N, C-alpha and C positions, 0 to 999 in steps of 0.2 A: 083689784088692780091698784098698785101704789104709784103715785105720781112723784117723779123726781124733777125738780126745776133747776136748770142751768141758767143763771142770769148773767148776761153780758160777759160770757167767757170768750166769745169771739172766734171760735175755731170750728164751729159746727160739731155735730154729734154722730157723724157716720162711723167713726171708730168705735164709740161706745155702743152704738146699735149693733155693730158687727160682733162685738164681744158678747152682748146679751144673747144673740143667736148662737154663737159658739158654745156658750155656757148652758144653753137650753133654758134660759130664764124667760118666762112668758107673762109674769105677773108684775112687771115694772114698766111704766110708761115714762119715757124721757121727754121733757118739755123744754125747748130752747126759747129763751126770751132775749132778743137783741134790741134794746131800747136805751141808747145812750142819751136820748133827749128826755127821758122820763115822762112819757105821756101820762103815766100814772105812777104812783109811788111804788117803791120796791116792796113795801109791806103789803100793798094791795095786790101786787102780782102773786106773792106767796099765798095770800089769803084766798084770792079768787081762783087760783089753780088747785086749791086744796092740797098744797104740796106736802107730801110725807117726808121727802128728802130734799136737800138743798146743796147746790154747789155754786160758789160765786168766785169772782176774781179779786176785786178790791172792795166790794160792797160791805158796809158795816152791818153785821147781823146783831142788831141791838136788842135790848130787853123788850122794847115795843113789838118788834117783829116776832120774837119768840113767844111772848105772852098773848098776843092777839091772833096767833095762827095755831089753833088747837090741833090741827092735823099733823103739825110738824113733829117728826120723831127722830130725824137724823140729819146732821150737818157734816159733810165730808169736805175737807179742804184738800186741794191738789198742791199743797205746799208743806214746808216744815213748820212755819209760823202759823199761829192761829190768833194773833192779836186783834183781828177784826171781828172776833166773836165774843159776845158777852158770856163768858164761861159761867159766871155765877148764876145768871138767868137760866142758862141751859141746865145747869145742875139742879136748880130749884124745880124746873118743869120736867125733869127726867128726859131731856133731849140728849141723844147720843152725839158725841163729837169724835171725829177721827182726823188725823193728819198723816203726813207721809215722811217721817224722819229718815234722813239719809238718802233720799231718792236722787239728790243732785250734789252730794258731797264731793264727788270727784270733779265735777264741773266747776263748782264754786272755788274749790281749792286751787285748781289750775288757773282760773280767772284771776284770783287774788294774787297769785305768784306772778302771773303775766303782767298785772297792773304794777306790781312792785318793780319788775324788770323794766317796764316801759318808763317809769319815773326815773329809775336809776340811770338808764341809758338815754333818756330823752327821745325815745323813738317817735312818739306822736308830736312832740314839740318841734323837733328838727324836721319832721315831715312837713309840718305846716310852713316852716320858713322856706324849705325847698320849693314848695308849691307857690310861694310868693315870689320866687325868682332869686332867692338868696342862697348861694352855695358857700356856706361858711360854717365849718364844724365847731367854731368857738362861740357861736351864739348860745344864749341860754345860761344856765347856772353851771358852776364847776362840777364835773362828774368825778366821783370817788370810786375806788375799787371796793367791791362788795365784801371781800374777805375781811373778817374781823369786825364788821359792823353788827349792830344789835337789832334784831327784828322782834318787835313787841306784838304779842297776840292777846287780844282782849277776849277772854273765855277760851275754853279748850274742849270743844265738842268734836263731832266727826270731821268737820271741815278742817280746822287747824291741825288735827292729828294727821291728816293726809298731806298737809303742807310741810310738816316737819322734815321728812327725809329729803325733800327737794331743797329746802332752806339750808339744811346741814350740808348738802352736796355743794352749795354755793359758798360755803365757808362762813356762814352767818351764825352768830350766837343768838339763842332764842330765849326771850324773857316772856313770861306768861302771867297775866292777871286773871285768875279764875278762883273766886272765893270758895268754891266747893271742892277744889283739888288740893291735895297735900303736897308738901315739898317732895316727899318720897315718890309719890305718883308721877309728878312732872319730871323728876330726875330719871325715871325709867325711860322717858322719851328724849333724854338729853337736854331738857329744858330747865331753866331757873325760875323760881316763883317770885313774882312781885307781890308784896303785901297789899299795895294799894294801886289804884289806877294812876294816881299822881306819880308814884315811884316809877311805874312803867313809862309814863310820858317823859319824865326827866331823863331816863337812861336810854331810851330807844332812838334808833335812827329811822325806823319805820314803825308806825302804829297802825295795826290792821284790826278792824272790828269784826267779831264773829259771835255776837251775843244775840239772843232773842229780844224782841221788844216786850218788856214787862212793865206795866204801869207801876210808878213809884219805885222802881228798881233800876231799870236800864234806860228809861225815858230821859233823853238829853244827858246821858252819862258822860259824853264828851261835850264840854261847854267851854266858855271863855277861860275859866281857870285852868283847865287841862291844856288848852292850846298855848297858853302863856308859859306853861311849864315845859313844853316841847322845845327841842333844839331848833334854832333858826334854819338849820340845814336839813331838818327832818321831813319825812314824807308821811302823809296820812292816807289810809285806804279804807273804804267802807263798802262791803258787799253784804252787809247784814240787813238792817232796816233803816230807812231814812231818819226816823225819829229817835234813834239811839244817839243821834248827834244834834246839838243845837245848831241848825243850819246857818243862822245869821252869825253866830260866833265863828263858825268855820269860814264864812265869807269874809268876815273882818280879819281873821288871822291870815288869810291868803292875800287880801288887799294890802295889809300892813306888813307883810313878809315876816310875820311871827313864825311861820313855817315856810318851807321851800315850795312845796307843791302838794297836790292831792289827786287821787284817782277815786272816782265815785261811780257806783253802779245803782245806787238807790237814793231817792230824795224824799222829803217829807210830804210833798203834795203830788203824789203820782196820779191821783184821780184827775186833776186839772193839768198835769204835766207842766208845772210851773216851779221855777227855782231861780234864786239870785246867783246860783253857781253857774248858770248857763252863760257862756261867753267869757268867763274869766280866763286870762291867758295861761295861768299856772294850774289849770285843772284839766285832767283827762276824764271823760265821762262816757259811760255806756248805759243803755236804756233798760236797766233791770234785766240784764241778759246773762248774768253770771251763772244762773241755774241751767242754762239752755244747752241741750244737745238733742238730737233726735231720740236718743235713748232715754234721757231723763224726761223729756216732754211726754212720751207715751207711757213711761213707767208711772208717772204721777197720775195720769188719767186712768190707767188700768187699776191702780191700787185704790184710788178714790171710789171708782165704780164697784170694785170688789167689796169694799167696806159697806157701801150702800146695799148691795145685794145681800150680804151677810146679815145686815140689820133688818131689812124690809121684806125680803123675798122668802117664799117657802122653798125655793130652789137654793141649794148651797153649792158654792164653788170653792175649790181648794186653790185659791189664787191670791191670798192676802199677804203672804210672806211674813215679815217680822213686825208688822204694824197693825195689830188687831184693833177692831172697833172697841172703844171704851166709853164708859160713862164719863161725862165731864168732871165728875167728882174725883176721878182717878188720874187726872192729868196734872202732874206736878208742875209748878211754875218754872222750875229749873230743868225741865225735861231735856233741853238741848244744850245745856251748859257744858 
C-alpha cells in the first residue's frame, strides 16, 4: 500500500477517494493532514506517515524534506507553477514531479481581461464611491477609450494566447515581452515583440504579468526601475505569482502615482495573507482566485491524482491527458513561457 499525503489543502478528499474507487485503484491510501498551527513540522508529517506521494497547497517542499524522507517517490502539484518545490533536490533523489499545465488557462485569461476592463472603466472604484453615498460619475481618474491603446503581455504562454482574440476585439494593440518567442511567431498572433521588459513598460498602457516564478530569472522582474518607466496613466495587472513583482516597489509606485492603478490576484506572502497593497485606494484585489472555476478546480485535482496513480500504483488509468508524469530532470525552466 502506497501512502499519499495531502497537506493543508483544505478541501477534503472525498472527490479523490471516489475517483480511486471509480478507477479500481486499491493500493493507494490517501492521508489528509489539516494542521495550520503546525503541531509538528511539515517534514515530520511526511516522514512519520512514510509518504510515498505528496500534494501540498503552498508548503515549501525543500531539500530537507526530500532528503530526509526516504519513502518519498512522487510530488504532484495541482497547479501550473512548481516554484515551491526544490527541483534540483528532487532530481538528485530521483523523486518524480508533475504539474498541471493549462488546467486553468481559460479562467486566468478571462480574469486578467476582466481586471483590465475593471481598471479601464473604474467599475470597482466607482462601486466603492456609490456605497459611500457619492453618486458622481466624475470621481476617480479620467477614463480613456480602449481602442488604439497598447496592452503589454509579459511572456506568452497558454494564458496570454487566449487573451489575444479578446484584446484584439476591443481594438487594443498587443506588445509582448517573451525572450523565447520570435518576431515571426508573435506576428502570427497579431502581436509585436518588445526586445526588453523596459521597452514594454515604456510603450504600454496596460502591463499584465504571465510568467512563471523562476529563481534568478523572473523573481522581482517588475521592480522600481520598471515602474518608473511606465506611463503615469498606465495600469498594472498581476495574475501570475506574487514574487515576480517587487511588491514594495509597486506599493511605492501606486502611492506616488507613478502609475495610475493596479489589479492584483497574487501577493508575495500568501501563507500569512499579508501585503502592504491591502487598503490602497487605487488597487483592485482578488484572493488568488483567477484560476478558479468548478471545472478547473476538479480538473487539477483529478489530473494530480492520476499522475500519482500512474507513478505509484500497480493499477493504471487512462486519465492523464496531456501532462504526463515526468522526472524533475526533464522539466525545463521555461516550460510555461
